[in-house]
N, C-alpha and C positions, 0 to 999 in steps of 0.2 A: 390191846389191853386198856380196859375202860377206867375212866377217872372220875372222881367226884369233887365238887368245889362246893363250898358252903359260904355264903356271904349275909351278915348282918346289916340289914341297910336301916338306919336310924331316922328319925323323923327330922333330925337336924340336918340331915344331907351326908353324913359319914357313912362311909362303906367300910365293914371291917371283916378281913376274911378269916373264917375259924377254921381250924385244924382237923376237926375231927367231926363225926355224926353225933356224937354225945353233946358236944358243946353246942352244936346248932339246934339239937332238940331242947336242951335246956334254957337257950336264949329264946326259943320260940314259945317256952311257957309264960314268959315275963312280957306281958303286953308292952311296958313302957321301953322296951328295946326295940320297937319297930316292928318289922317284918324279917323273914328268913328267905333268902332265895337259894334253892337246891338246885344245882348245875350238874347234870350227868352227861358224860361224853362216853358213847358206845358202852352202856353197862350190860352187865347180862342180867338173867331173869331173878339170879338170887339177890342181886344188888338192889333191884327195884322192889322185888317182894318185902324186902326187910323194912320198908317204909309203910306197908299196906297198913298195919296196926298203929304206929305213932302218928302218922298223918291223915289216916282215914282214906287211903287210895283204895279205889275199888279194883278188885283183880282184873274184872274185863278190861278196863282202860289201861291197866299194866300190860296186860297180853297185846293190845293194841301197838303199845310201844315197840314190841319187838317182832311183829308182823311185817312183812315185806309188802309192798305194792298196795296199801291203805288209800282210799280216797280221803281228801279232807272232810273233817265233820266237827262238830261241837256235841257234847252229851253234857247234860246235868246229872251229877250225883248227889248223894245227901250231904256229903262233907265238902265237896269240891266242883268244879267244873272242867272238864276234860276237851280239851283242842287240839285238832291234828292239823298241822300247816304245812305246805310245801315252798322248799326254796329252789330257785333256778339258776344254773350256770350254763352258758352257752359257749363252748370253746372248741377251736379245731373241728368245726362242723359237727359236733356232738351237744346233744343237749342232757344235761345233768340234772335229775332231780331228786332232792333230798328231803327227808322228813323230819321235822322238828313238832315235838308234843309238850304241851303245857297242862300241869295240873294248878288250877287256880283255887285257892282257899281263901280263908278269911285274914290270915295273917301268914301267908307263904305263898310262894311260886316255885314250882317246879319245873325245869325244862329238861327234857331227854332229846338227845340229838346225836348223831354220829353212827346209829346203827347200819351198817352196810353202807356208810357215807361214800358217795361218788366223788365228793369236792370236801375233803376233811379241811381244807386251808379257808373255807368259807366260815367255819363256826368258830376258827380260832380268832377271828377278828372280832365275834361277838362281843366278849368281855370287854374289849378296849372300847367298843362303841357304847356299850352300857355306862361306863365310868364317865362319859363325856355328858350324860344325861341326868346328871345327880338332880337338878333342880327338879325335874320331874318325877324321877322313879322315888324319891323321898316321900311321895305324897300316899303311896299305898302299891301293893302288889297289882293292882289293874292297872296302874299307870306303868310299872316295870313292864306288864304284858304288851301294852299299846308301844313301848319304846321298841321292844324287841321285833313286834311285827312290823313296825315301820322299818327297821332296818332289812328286814325280809323284803318287803314290798320294793324297796328301793333298789335292791339287788335283781329284783325281778324285772324292772324295767331294762336293765343292761342286757339281761339275755333276750328279751324280747327286740331290744334295739339291734342287737346283733344278728337275730333272725331275720329281721327287715332289710338290713345292710345287704346279707346275703341274697336275699330274694331279688333287690336291685340290681346286684353284681350278675345275677344269672340272667335277668331279664336283658341286659346289655349284651352279654354273650350270645344269648339265644337269637337276638336280631341281628348281631355282627355275622355269626356264621352257624346256621341252625345244623349244617351236614354234620359238624364236630360236636354237637351238642349232645349231651347224655340225658335221657329223659328220666332215669332213675334219680338223679339229684332233684327233682320237682317232687319225686314219691316220697323220697326220704324228709324233705321239708313238710310235706304235707303230714307226715306223721308226726313230726314234733310238734306241728300247731294243733293237730288234734289232741296230743297229749296235755299241752297248755290250756287248750280249751276247756278240757274235762277238769282239770285242777281248778283254772279261774272259776267255772262255774260253781263248784262247790264252797270256795272260799267266799265268794260273794254270799252266797247263802249263809255261811258263817257269820258274816259282819252284819246281816240282816238281823239274825237273831240276836247277834251283841246288841246292836242299835234298839231294839225292840225290849231290852232289858229282861230278856229270858233267864239271863244267869244273875242271881242273887248277890254275886261276888264282884260284880262290876258297877261301880257306882255312876250316879248321874252325872258327874263332872268330866268323866272319861268318855261320855257318848259323844262329845264334838269331835275329839281326836279320832275316835273310831270311824266316824261318819266320813272324815278325810281319807281314811283308808280306804271305806267302800267305794268313794269316788275314784279313786287311783284304781282299785281292781275292776271297776265298771270300763275304765278308759282303756286298760290292758286287754280285758275282754273284747272290746271293740276293735282295738289294734289286731288282734288274732284274727277276728272275723274278716276283716279287711283283707289280711295278708291271705287268708285262705281262699277268698274269692280271686285275688291275684294270681295264686297258684293254678287255680282252675283256668283263669284266662289264659295264662302263660301256656298252659297244656293245651288250650284249644288252638293259639297261635302257632304253637309247635306242630301240631297234627295238621293245621290247615296248610303250613308252610310245606310238609313233608307231602301231603296229597296234592299241592298244587305243581312239586318237582316230580313226581310221580306222573301227573297228568302230562306235563311237558315232555318227558321221556317216551311216554306212550305215544304222543303226537308225532313226535319224530320217527319213532318205530313205524307208524301207520304211513307216514308220507315215504318212508323209504319201501316199504311194502307196495304202497301205491305206484311207484315210479317201476318197480321191478314187475308187477302186474300188466303194466301198461306195456313194458317193454316184451313181455311174453305174449300178450294179444296180439300185438302187430306181427312178431316174428312166428308165431305159431303157425299160421296158415303157410307162410312162405317156406316154413322149413318141410311142411307136407308136400307142396309141389317141387321143391328142391328135390327132397327124397324120391318122389315119383318120377321126376325127370333125369335124375342121375341114374335111374336104372334101365336095365334093357326093356322093359316092359313099353316104356315109351316110345323107343324105335318099333316094337311090335305095333303098337297102336297107330302110329303116324306114316309107318313105312320109312324103311331106311333111305329110300330115295327122296323122301321129303324134307330131308333134315333141314335144308336152308331155308325152309319156310316154318318149320315148326317149332326149331329152337329160338328164332327170333319172337315168334310169337309167344312162347312160352316166358321169355324174359319180360315181354311188356305186360303179360298177364301178371305176372309177380310184381311189377312195379304198381299195377292198376291195383290189385287187391292190397298192397302196402299202403297206398295212397287213400283208398276209401277207409281203410282201418283207421287211419290216422286221423282223417277229416272227422268220422264218427266220435271219437275219442274227444276231439277237442270240441265237438259240437255238445258231447254229453259233459263237458268240462271236467274231464277226467285228466286232461293233461293241462 
């Protein structure tokens, strides 16, 4: 079930929570009351479409809030700037990517989150964090936007750090016992890093456009804080690229170790086959002579009366042939 919260942020730094939508829109009409923060958690389409006319929200931007698997982006509309950003959570070897949407107007900020949220607890901390930054958010809705984005970017670092620690752990296990290592762990990590890279790439483009003052609702005084966020995202993007290279290197190391192990096994098999071949080469002619000599044909060839000469000669011939075979194999270095 979705929820709506309304906050009137005064120029003096006080935050007043309003009970109803009507109160929020009435306070929005009075410029002396500061600006209004509309916060939506897992709203349905009708809840957001109700603000299209009062706030001038563009229906296409509202549809983007409800669609899944959107990439981060920034769009300028006549009455507001729409920003789609991602938040990351990495726990139990799973990367969770949630979406948070912003409608930034001249005297309001609308935040939409929780649609198909994979980590609802992340957004529950958002309100408490914002209330700690009263000195900044009282300056205008663009400062509130920066505070929320800063909160999201700080959480990104924890997710990226968790991924990096797991990569180091996998590297240690791979080098310790590669036979028990499962290569699919590297594949899963690589998929996570590709998702992060895709998101960070577009989020950097958002910050580039913000710092370029493409949005008329972001003042010059907020450019420096947004530039700081851009620096953080650039650093995170570099971390992801480095970790992607580490994954590739670990996969190459794993394949090299497996190939080396297979080569060693093949060499042992070849040595065993070589020994068997040598033994067969030596005893094959001897077996032939023994077969002939053990048959009656030998007596017919030599005559039964000559057995005292023929059989010792036969034994000597077997020894000579065996010795010659061994000498040839030794000379050829097959033994």
